DSSP file (Angstrom, degrees, kcal/mol; ACC not computed):
  #  RESIDUE AA STRUCTURE BP1 BP2  ACC     N-H-->O    O-->H-N    N-H-->O    O-->H-N    TCO  KAPPA ALPHA  PHI   PSI    X-CA   Y-CA   Z-CA
    1    1 A M              0   0    0      0, 0.0     2,-0.2     0, 0.0    25,-0.1   0.000 360.0 360.0 360.0 146.6    0.0    0.0    0.0
    2    2 A R    >   -     0   0    0      1,-0.1     3,-1.0     2,-0.0     0, 0.0  -0.510 360.0-131.7 -75.0 145.9    1.2    3.5   -0.7
    3    3 A S  T 3  S+     0   0    0      1,-0.2     4,-0.5    -2,-0.2    -1,-0.1   0.674 103.3  59.8 -74.1 -16.6    2.0    5.5    2.4
    4    4 A D  T 3> S+     0   0    0      1,-0.2     4,-2.7     2,-0.1    -1,-0.2   0.616  83.6  82.5 -87.2 -12.7    0.0    8.4    1.3
    5    5 A V  H <> S+     0   0    0     -3,-1.0     4,-2.6     1,-0.2     5,-0.2   0.926  90.6  48.2 -58.2 -49.7   -3.4    6.5    1.0
    6    6 A P  H  > S+     0   0    0      0, 0.0     4,-2.1     0, 0.0    -1,-0.2   0.918 114.4  47.2 -59.6 -43.2   -4.3    6.7    4.7
    7    7 A D  H  > S+     0   0    0     -4,-0.5     4,-2.2     2,-0.2    -2,-0.2   0.931 112.1  49.4 -59.2 -51.1   -3.5   10.5    4.8
    8    8 A L  H  X S+     0   0    0     -4,-2.7     4,-2.4     1,-0.2    -1,-0.2   0.892 110.9  49.3 -61.9 -41.3   -5.4   11.1    1.7
    9    9 A L  H  X S+     0   0    0     -4,-2.6     4,-2.8     2,-0.2    -1,-0.2   0.854 107.4  55.5 -66.5 -36.1   -8.5    9.1    3.0
   10   10 A R  H  X S+     0   0    0     -4,-2.1     4,-1.5    -5,-0.2    -2,-0.2   0.924 110.0  45.9 -63.1 -43.3   -8.4   11.1    6.2
   11   11 A R  H  < S+     0   0    0     -4,-2.2     3,-0.4     2,-0.2    -2,-0.2   0.958 115.8  46.2 -62.4 -49.2   -8.6   14.4    4.3
   12   12 A W  H  < S+     0   0    0     -4,-2.4    -2,-0.2     1,-0.2    -1,-0.2   0.901 117.3  42.0 -59.2 -43.2  -11.4   13.1    2.1
   13   13 A L  H >< S-     0   0    0     -4,-2.8     3,-2.1     1,-0.2    -1,-0.2   0.655  81.3-179.6 -87.4 -12.7  -13.5   11.6    5.0
   14   14 A G  G >< S+     0   0    0     -4,-1.5     3,-1.7    -3,-0.4    -1,-0.2  -0.276  73.8  12.5  54.3-116.1  -13.0   14.5    7.4
   15   15 A E  G >  S+     0   0    0      1,-0.3     3,-0.6    -2,-0.1    -1,-0.3   0.776 127.7  59.4 -63.9 -24.1  -14.9   13.6   10.7
   16   16 A D  G X  S+     0   0    0     -3,-2.1     3,-1.6     1,-0.2    -1,-0.3   0.308  73.2 106.2 -85.7   8.5  -15.3   10.0    9.5
   17   17 A A  G X>  +     0   0    0     -3,-1.7     3,-1.4     1,-0.3     4,-0.5   0.601  54.8  83.0 -69.2 -11.6  -11.5    9.5    9.3
   18   18 A R  H X> S+     0   0    0     -3,-0.6     3,-0.6     1,-0.3     4,-0.5   0.776  80.9  65.8 -63.2 -23.5  -11.4    7.4   12.4
   19   19 A I  H X4 S+     0   0    0     -3,-1.6     3,-1.0     1,-0.2     4,-0.5   0.791  84.6  72.1 -67.9 -23.2  -12.4    4.4   10.4
   20   20 A V  H X4 S+     0   0    0     -3,-1.4     3,-1.2     1,-0.3    -1,-0.2   0.895  93.8  54.6 -62.3 -37.7   -9.1    4.6    8.5
   21   21 A D  H << S+     0   0    0     -3,-0.6    -1,-0.3    -4,-0.5    -2,-0.2   0.767 106.2  52.2 -63.4 -25.9   -7.2    3.3   11.6
   22   22 A A  T << S+     0   0    0     -3,-1.0     2,-0.3    -4,-0.5    -1,-0.2   0.463  93.7  92.4 -92.5  -1.8   -9.4    0.3   11.8
   23   23 A L  S <  S-     0   0    0     -3,-1.2     2,-0.1    -4,-0.5    -3,-0.0  -0.678  72.1-123.9 -96.8 147.7   -9.0   -0.9    8.2
   24   24 A S     >  -     0   0    0     -2,-0.3     4,-2.5     1,-0.1     5,-0.2  -0.335  34.4-101.4 -75.8 166.6   -6.5   -3.3    6.8
   25   25 A D  H  > S+     0   0    0      1,-0.2     4,-2.4     2,-0.2     5,-0.2   0.912 125.2  49.2 -51.9 -47.1   -4.1   -2.3    4.1
   26   26 A Q  H  > S+     0   0    0      1,-0.2     4,-2.1     2,-0.2    -1,-0.2   0.894 111.4  48.6 -65.2 -40.3   -6.3   -4.2    1.6
   27   27 A E  H  > S+     0   0    0      2,-0.2     4,-2.7     1,-0.2    -1,-0.2   0.881 109.3  53.8 -66.8 -37.0   -9.5   -2.5    2.8
   28   28 A L  H  X S+     0   0    0     -4,-2.5     4,-2.9     2,-0.2     5,-0.2   0.931 109.8  47.3 -59.2 -46.9   -7.7    0.9    2.6
   29   29 A E  H  X S+     0   0    0     -4,-2.4     4,-2.4     1,-0.2    -2,-0.2   0.905 112.7  48.8 -64.5 -38.9   -6.8    0.2   -1.0
   30   30 A E  H  X S+     0   0    0     -4,-2.1     4,-2.4     2,-0.2    -1,-0.2   0.896 112.7  47.8 -67.6 -39.6  -10.4   -0.9   -1.8
   31   31 A L  H  X S+     0   0    0     -4,-2.7     4,-2.5     2,-0.2     5,-0.2   0.915 112.4  49.8 -62.4 -45.0  -11.8    2.2   -0.1
   32   32 A H  H  X S+     0   0    0     -4,-2.9     4,-2.4    -5,-0.2    -2,-0.2   0.912 112.1  47.3 -60.0 -44.4   -9.4    4.4   -2.0
   33   33 A S  H  X S+     0   0    0     -4,-2.4     4,-2.3    -5,-0.2    -2,-0.2   0.916 111.8  49.6 -66.5 -41.9  -10.3    2.8   -5.3
   34   34 A A  H  X S+     0   0    0     -4,-2.4     4,-2.3     2,-0.2    -2,-0.2   0.896 113.0  47.3 -65.1 -41.7  -14.0    3.0   -4.7
   35   35 A L  H  X S+     0   0    0     -4,-2.5     4,-2.4     2,-0.2    -2,-0.2   0.878 111.5  50.7 -65.5 -38.3  -13.7    6.8   -3.7
   36   36 A V  H  X S+     0   0    0     -4,-2.4     4,-2.3    -5,-0.2     5,-0.2   0.948 112.0  47.0 -67.1 -45.1  -11.5    7.6   -6.7
   37   37 A A  H  X S+     0   0    0     -4,-2.3     4,-2.3     1,-0.2    -2,-0.2   0.891 112.9  49.5 -60.8 -39.9  -14.0    5.9   -9.0
   38   38 A A  H  X S+     0   0    0     -4,-2.3     4,-2.7     2,-0.2    -1,-0.2   0.898 110.8  49.8 -63.8 -41.5  -16.9    7.7   -7.3
   39   39 A R  H  X S+     0   0    0     -4,-2.4     4,-2.0     2,-0.2    -2,-0.2   0.876 111.8  47.9 -69.0 -36.9  -15.2   11.1   -7.6
   40   40 A K  H  X S+     0   0    0     -4,-2.3     4,-2.4     2,-0.2    -1,-0.2   0.921 111.9  49.7 -67.8 -42.5  -14.4   10.5  -11.3
   41   41 A S  H  X S+     0   0    0     -4,-2.3     4,-2.6     1,-0.2    -2,-0.2   0.934 112.6  47.8 -61.0 -44.7  -18.1    9.4  -12.0
   42   42 A Q  H  X S+     0   0    0     -4,-2.7     4,-2.6     1,-0.2    -1,-0.2   0.875 109.1  52.6 -64.8 -35.8  -19.3   12.6  -10.2
   43   43 A A  H  X S+     0   0    0     -4,-2.0     4,-2.4     2,-0.2    -1,-0.2   0.902 111.1  48.2 -69.7 -38.3  -16.9   14.8  -12.1
   44   44 A R  H  X S+     0   0    0     -4,-2.4     4,-2.4     2,-0.2    -2,-0.2   0.940 112.3  48.3 -62.2 -45.9  -18.3   13.2  -15.4
   45   45 A A  H  X S+     0   0    0     -4,-2.6     4,-2.5     1,-0.2    -2,-0.2   0.899 112.2  48.3 -63.9 -41.6  -21.8   13.8  -14.4
   46   46 A L  H  X S+     0   0    0     -4,-2.6     4,-2.2     1,-0.2    -1,-0.2   0.893 112.3  48.9 -68.3 -37.8  -21.1   17.4  -13.3
   47   47 A A  H  X S+     0   0    0     -4,-2.4     4,-2.1     2,-0.2    -1,-0.2   0.867 112.6  48.5 -69.6 -34.6  -19.3   18.1  -16.7
   48   48 A S  H  X S+     0   0    0     -4,-2.4     4,-2.0     2,-0.2    -2,-0.2   0.925 112.8  47.9 -70.5 -41.4  -22.3   16.6  -18.6
   49   49 A A  H  X S+     0   0    0     -4,-2.5     4,-2.0     2,-0.2    -2,-0.2   0.889 113.3  47.4 -64.9 -38.2  -24.8   18.6  -16.6
   50   50 A S  H  X S+     0   0    0     -4,-2.2     4,-2.5     1,-0.2    -1,-0.2   0.904 110.5  52.6 -73.6 -36.9  -22.9   21.9  -17.1
   51   51 A D  H  X S+     0   0    0     -4,-2.1     4,-1.7     1,-0.2    -1,-0.2   0.878 110.6  47.2 -63.3 -37.0  -22.5   21.2  -20.7
   52   52 A E  H  X S+     0   0    0     -4,-2.0     4,-1.1     2,-0.2    -1,-0.2   0.860 111.4  51.2 -71.3 -34.4  -26.2   20.6  -21.0
   53   53 A A  H  < S+     0   0    0     -4,-2.0     4,-0.5     1,-0.2    -2,-0.2   0.877 108.5  51.6 -69.6 -36.8  -26.9   23.8  -19.1
   54   54 A L  H >< S+     0   0    0     -4,-2.5     3,-1.2     1,-0.2    -1,-0.2   0.897 104.9  56.5 -65.9 -37.3  -24.6   25.7  -21.4
   55   55 A R  H 3< S+     0   0    0     -4,-1.7    -1,-0.2     1,-0.3    -2,-0.2   0.803 102.7  56.5 -65.2 -27.8  -26.5   24.4  -24.4
   56   56 A Q  T 3< S+     0   0    0     -4,-1.1    -1,-0.3    -3,-0.2    -2,-0.2   0.618  93.5  88.6 -78.2 -10.8  -29.7   25.9  -22.9
   57   57 A M  S <  S-     0   0    0     -3,-1.2     2,-0.1    -4,-0.5     5,-0.0  -0.505  91.1 -97.6 -87.5 153.5  -28.3   29.3  -22.8
   58   58 A P    >>  -     0   0    0      0, 0.0     4,-2.1     0, 0.0     3,-1.1  -0.449  35.5-116.8 -67.9 146.5  -28.4   31.9  -25.6
   59   59 A A  H 3> S+     0   0    0      1,-0.3     4,-1.0     2,-0.2    -2,-0.1   0.804 112.7  61.1 -54.6 -33.7  -25.2   31.9  -27.6
   60   60 A L  H 3> S+     0   0    0      1,-0.2     4,-0.5     2,-0.2    -1,-0.3   0.860 113.9  35.0 -59.4 -40.4  -24.4   35.5  -26.6
   61   61 A V  H <> S+     0   0    0     -3,-1.1     4,-2.0     1,-0.1     5,-0.2   0.792 101.7  77.4 -86.0 -27.2  -24.3   34.5  -22.9
   62   62 A R  H  X S+     0   0    0     -4,-2.1     4,-2.8     1,-0.2     5,-0.2   0.852  92.0  53.0 -51.6 -46.0  -22.7   31.0  -23.5
   63   63 A G  H  X S+     0   0    0     -4,-1.0     4,-1.9     1,-0.2    -1,-0.2   0.947 110.9  44.0 -61.8 -51.5  -19.2   32.3  -24.1
   64   64 A G  H  X S+     0   0    0     -4,-0.5     4,-2.0     1,-0.2    -1,-0.2   0.887 115.5  47.2 -61.3 -39.5  -19.0   34.4  -21.0
   65   65 A V  H  X S+     0   0    0     -4,-2.0     4,-2.0     1,-0.2    -1,-0.2   0.886 109.4  54.9 -66.9 -41.0  -20.4   31.7  -18.8
   66   66 A G  H  <>S+     0   0    0     -4,-2.8     5,-3.2    -5,-0.2     4,-0.4   0.857 106.4  51.8 -59.5 -37.4  -18.1   29.2  -20.3
   67   67 A K  H ><5S+     0   0    0     -4,-1.9     3,-1.4     4,-0.2    -2,-0.2   0.938 109.3  50.3 -63.7 -48.7  -15.1   31.4  -19.4
   68   68 A I  H 3<5S+     0   0    0     -4,-2.0    -2,-0.2     1,-0.3    -1,-0.2   0.870 110.0  49.9 -60.1 -36.6  -16.3   31.6  -15.8
   69   69 A L  T 3<5S-     0   0    0     -4,-2.0    -1,-0.3    -5,-0.1    -2,-0.2   0.536 118.2-113.2 -77.1  -7.6  -16.7   27.8  -15.7
   70   70 A G  T < 5       0   0    0     -3,-1.4    -3,-0.2    -4,-0.4    -2,-0.1   0.768 360.0 360.0  84.2  23.3  -13.2   27.4  -17.0
   71   71 A R      <       0   0    0     -5,-3.2    -4,-0.2    -6,-0.1    -5,-0.1   0.376 360.0 360.0-103.5 360.0  -14.2   25.9  -20.4
């Protein structure tokens, strides 16, 4: 297991970080993998939703809003 995984999980979990100390190395890796996959899935869903929202805006407004969103 990478030594940074427990620290990363503690930052992600906040108040629930106590669970990290009770998990085995394998369980930590599985939790890390599941959280990374969930974050990627959420990022894709958010990008898709923001793209759809941009398509609903008038073209004149779309460019400015896109810049604000970092697109």
